[in-house]
C-alpha positions as CSV (number, residue, x, y, z in Angstrom):
1,X,8.5,11.4,0.1
2,X,5.1,11.1,-1.0
3,X,2.6,10.6,1.8
4,X,-0.1,8.1,0.9
5,X,-3.2,7.6,3.2
6,X,-4.9,4.3,3.2
7,X,-8.9,3.7,2.6
8,X,-9.6,-0.2,2.9
9,X,-12.9,-1.3,2.4
10,X,-14.7,-4.5,3.4
11,X,-18.1,-5.4,2.4
12,X,-18.3,-1.7,1.5
13,X,-17.4,-0.1,4.4
14,X,-14.1,1.8,5.5
15,X,-12.3,-0.4,8.5
16,X,-8.8,-0.8,9.6
17,X,-7.1,-4.4,10.7
18,X,-5.0,-5.3,13.3
19,X,-1.8,-7.2,11.8
20,X,-3.8,-8.4,9.0
21,X,-6.3,-10.2,11.0
22,X,-10.2,-10.1,10.2
23,X,-11.4,-11.1,13.4
24,X,-9.7,-7.2,14.7
25,X,-12.1,-5.4,12.8
26,X,-12.5,-1.0,13.5
27,X,-15.2,0.3,11.6
28,X,-15.4,4.5,10.9
29,X,-18.4,5.8,9.9
30,X,-18.6,7.3,6.2
31,X,-18.2,5.9,3.0
32,X,-14.9,5.4,1.3
33,X,-15.5,8.2,-1.1
34,X,-16.2,10.3,2.1
35,X,-12.7,9.6,2.8
36,X,-11.3,10.0,-0.2
37,X,-12.7,13.7,-0.4
38,X,-11.4,14.1,2.8
39,X,-7.8,13.2,2.3
40,X,-8.1,15.2,-1.2
41,X,-8.9,18.0,1.2
42,X,-6.0,17.7,3.3
43,X,-3.8,18.1,0.6
44,X,-3.2,14.5,-0.6
45,X,-2.6,13.5,-4.3
46,X,-2.3,9.7,-4.1
47,X,-4.6,7.2,-2.1
48,X,-3.9,4.2,-1.4
49,X,-6.7,2.0,-1.8
50,X,-7.7,-2.1,-0.9
51,X,-10.3,-4.0,-0.9
52,X,-10.2,-6.4,1.3
53,X,-12.4,-8.9,0.1
54,X,-10.9,-9.1,-3.0
55,X,-7.6,-9.9,-1.4
56,X,-9.4,-12.9,0.5
57,X,-11.3,-14.3,-2.3
58,X,-9.1,-13.1,-5.6
59,X,-11.1,-10.7,-7.2
60,X,-12.9,-7.4,-7.0
61,X,-15.5,-7.4,-4.4
62,X,-15.5,-3.4,-3.7
63,X,-14.8,-2.1,-7.4
64,X,-17.6,0.5,-7.1
65,X,-16.3,2.3,-4.5
66,X,-13.1,2.2,-6.8
67,X,-14.3,3.6,-9.3
68,X,-16.4,6.5,-7.6
69,X,-13.4,7.5,-5.7
70,X,-11.3,7.6,-9.1
71,X,-14.5,9.7,-11.0
72,X,-15.4,11.9,-8.2
73,X,-12.1,12.8,-7.0
74,X,-8.4,14.4,-8.5
75,X,-6.6,11.8,-6.3
76,X,-4.2,9.4,-8.2
77,X,-5.3,5.8,-7.1
78,X,-3.1,3.0,-6.3
79,X,-5.2,0.2,-5.8
80,X,-4.2,-3.2,-4.2
81,X,-6.4,-6.4,-2.8
82,X,-7.5,-9.6,-5.2
83,X,-5.3,-8.6,-8.0
84,X,-5.2,-12.1,-9.8
85,X,-5.3,-11.4,-13.5
86,X,-4.1,-9.5,-16.6
87,X,-7.8,-8.7,-17.3
88,X,-8.2,-7.6,-13.9
89,X,-5.4,-5.3,-14.0
90,X,-6.5,-3.9,-17.9
91,X,-10.4,-3.3,-16.0
92,X,-8.7,-1.1,-13.5
93,X,-6.1,0.8,-15.7
94,X,-9.3,1.7,-18.2
95,X,-11.1,3.4,-15.2
96,X,-8.3,5.5,-14.4
97,X,-6.4,3.3,-11.6
98,X,-2.8,5.2,-11.5
99,X,-1.2,2.3,-10.2
100,X,-1.7,-1.6,-9.5
101,X,-0.7,-3.5,-6.6
102,X,0.2,-7.1,-7.0
103,X,0.6,-9.2,-4.0
104,X,-0.3,-13.3,-3.9
105,X,0.6,-13.8,-7.7
106,X,3.3,-11.6,-7.1
107,X,5.6,-15.0,-6.1
108,X,4.6,-16.2,-9.9
109,X,7.7,-14.7,-11.7
110,X,6.4,-16.0,-15.3
111,X,3.0,-13.7,-14.1
112,X,5.1,-10.8,-12.7
113,X,7.5,-10.6,-16.1
114,X,4.2,-10.7,-18.2
115,X,2.6,-8.0,-16.3
116,X,5.5,-5.9,-16.0
117,X,6.1,-6.0,-19.5
118,X,2.6,-5.0,-20.4
119,X,2.1,-1.8,-18.0
120,X,5.5,-1.1,-16.6
121,X,5.5,1.3,-13.6
122,X,1.8,1.1,-13.7
123,X,2.7,-2.3,-11.2
124,X,3.7,-2.3,-7.9
125,X,4.7,-5.4,-6.2
126,X,3.3,-5.6,-2.9
127,X,5.6,-7.5,-0.7
128,X,3.9,-8.5,2.8
129,X,6.8,-9.8,5.3
130,X,6.2,-11.4,8.6
131,X,9.9,-12.9,10.1
132,X,11.7,-11.4,7.2
133,X,9.4,-14.5,5.1
134,X,6.9,-13.4,2.1
135,X,3.0,-14.4,3.0
136,X,0.5,-14.0,0.4
137,X,-3.6,-14.9,0.5
138,X,-4.6,-11.4,2.5
139,X,-1.2,-12.2,4.4
140,X,-3.1,-15.9,5.3
141,X,-0.6,-17.8,4.1
142,X,3.1,-18.1,4.2
143,X,5.8,-19.1,2.1
144,X,9.3,-20.4,2.4
145,X,10.4,-17.3,0.4
146,X,12.6,-15.0,2.2
147,X,12.3,-11.3,1.4
148,X,15.8,-10.8,-0.1
149,X,15.4,-13.8,-2.3
150,X,12.3,-11.6,-3.2
151,X,13.7,-8.6,-3.6
152,X,16.9,-9.8,-5.7
153,X,14.0,-11.2,-8.1
154,X,12.1,-8.3,-8.8
155,X,15.5,-6.4,-9.8
156,X,16.5,-8.7,-12.2
157,X,12.7,-8.5,-13.7
158,X,13.2,-4.7,-13.6
159,X,9.9,-4.0,-11.2
160,X,9.5,-0.1,-10.5
161,X,7.4,0.0,-7.3
162,X,7.5,-2.0,-3.5
163,X,5.1,-1.4,-1.4
164,X,6.9,-3.0,1.8
165,X,4.5,-3.9,4.9
166,X,5.8,-5.4,7.9
167,X,2.7,-7.7,9.2
168,X,4.1,-7.3,12.9
169,X,3.7,-3.3,12.7
170,X,0.8,-3.2,10.5
171,X,-2.4,-1.4,12.3
172,X,-0.8,-1.6,15.6
173,X,0.4,2.4,15.5
174,X,3.7,1.4,17.7
175,X,6.1,2.9,15.0
176,X,6.9,1.6,11.9
177,X,10.3,-0.5,11.1
178,X,12.5,1.7,9.8
179,X,15.6,-0.8,10.4
180,X,13.9,-3.0,8.5
181,X,13.1,-0.6,5.7
182,X,16.6,0.6,5.5
183,X,17.7,-3.2,4.3
184,X,14.8,-3.0,2.0
185,X,16.1,0.4,0.0
186,X,19.7,-1.8,0.3
187,X,17.9,-3.0,-3.3
188,X,18.8,0.4,-5.2
189,X,16.6,-0.3,-8.1
190,X,13.4,-0.4,-6.5
191,X,11.4,2.5,-5.4
192,X,10.1,1.7,-2.0
193,X,6.8,2.6,-0.3
194,X,6.7,1.9,3.6
195,X,3.1,0.6,5.3
196,X,2.7,-0.5,8.6
197,X,3.0,1.2,12.2
198,X,2.7,5.1,11.5
199,X,1.4,6.2,14.8
200,X,2.5,10.1,15.2
201,X,4.3,13.0,13.5
202,X,7.4,11.9,15.4
203,X,7.2,8.7,13.2
204,X,7.5,11.2,10.1
205,X,10.0,12.9,11.5
206,X,12.2,10.0,11.6
207,X,10.9,8.8,8.3
208,X,12.4,12.3,6.9
209,X,15.9,11.8,7.9
210,X,16.1,8.6,5.3
211,X,18.5,9.7,2.6
212,X,17.9,6.7,0.1
213,X,16.9,8.2,-3.2
214,X,14.9,5.2,-3.5
215,X,12.4,5.9,-0.5
216,X,9.0,6.9,-2.5
217,X,7.0,7.6,0.6
218,X,5.2,6.0,3.1
219,X,0.9,4.7,3.5
220,X,-0.8,6.1,6.8
221,X,-3.8,4.4,7.9
222,X,-5.1,3.6,11.4
223,X,-3.4,7.0,12.8
224,X,-5.6,8.7,10.6
225,X,-8.7,7.3,11.6
226,X,-7.7,7.4,15.3
227,X,-6.9,11.3,15.2
228,X,-3.4,10.5,15.8
229,X,-1.8,12.0,12.6
230,X,-3.5,15.2,10.9
231,X,-3.2,14.4,7.3
232,X,-2.5,18.0,7.0
233,X,-0.3,18.9,9.9
234,X,1.6,16.2,8.1
235,X,1.7,17.5,4.4
236,X,3.0,20.7,6.0
237,X,5.8,19.2,7.7
238,X,7.0,17.3,5.1
239,X,6.8,20.5,2.9
240,X,8.5,22.4,5.4
241,X,11.3,20.1,5.2
242,X,11.8,20.1,1.7
């Protein structure tokens, strides 16, 4: 199980939202690069990086920070937020981003098929769900697409990675939706990364009991910044159980 510390960037600052609501913004001192180096020093190999401005506006707005992190750390970066075009994906890959998360345009099957054929495993599909339905445009827009329909379609298109977020859990530090995760893991052809709700090492211990071979890992966000989870201790816990 891979641990993905998360950095969300808004107006160049490190922030966390609650349930994707931009009216509940918690800001944290220090630059995105400072935190990337901190998580690397704690043992991270991967970083989950989100351009929140990009998610709203449909174009990268904090790309300078992405470049700095890629160049000045050894972290493998998965980047999401505002990815709408082939050119954006190519630009990110060209500067060294390891994986691109496509969310809003993931409901466009033609686009997804195209990017999967061109970029393969460098693409992850961001599936942001509320009440079983997929949401887009920084979680602001509801669709009528049920997550099971969406997942089946992704399997048929031979997608590799899915970042599954239960929006109701995101930023709330109430524990992840493990029952919901297990339903997603039934789609065996997809490697699933869990996002939303991590609050303690106890949550991590519970996740480590999941036997599904397609459970790739978990994103940890606000709990790190609120000092509810110590990242080094989390890595030590995972290593001890391997």
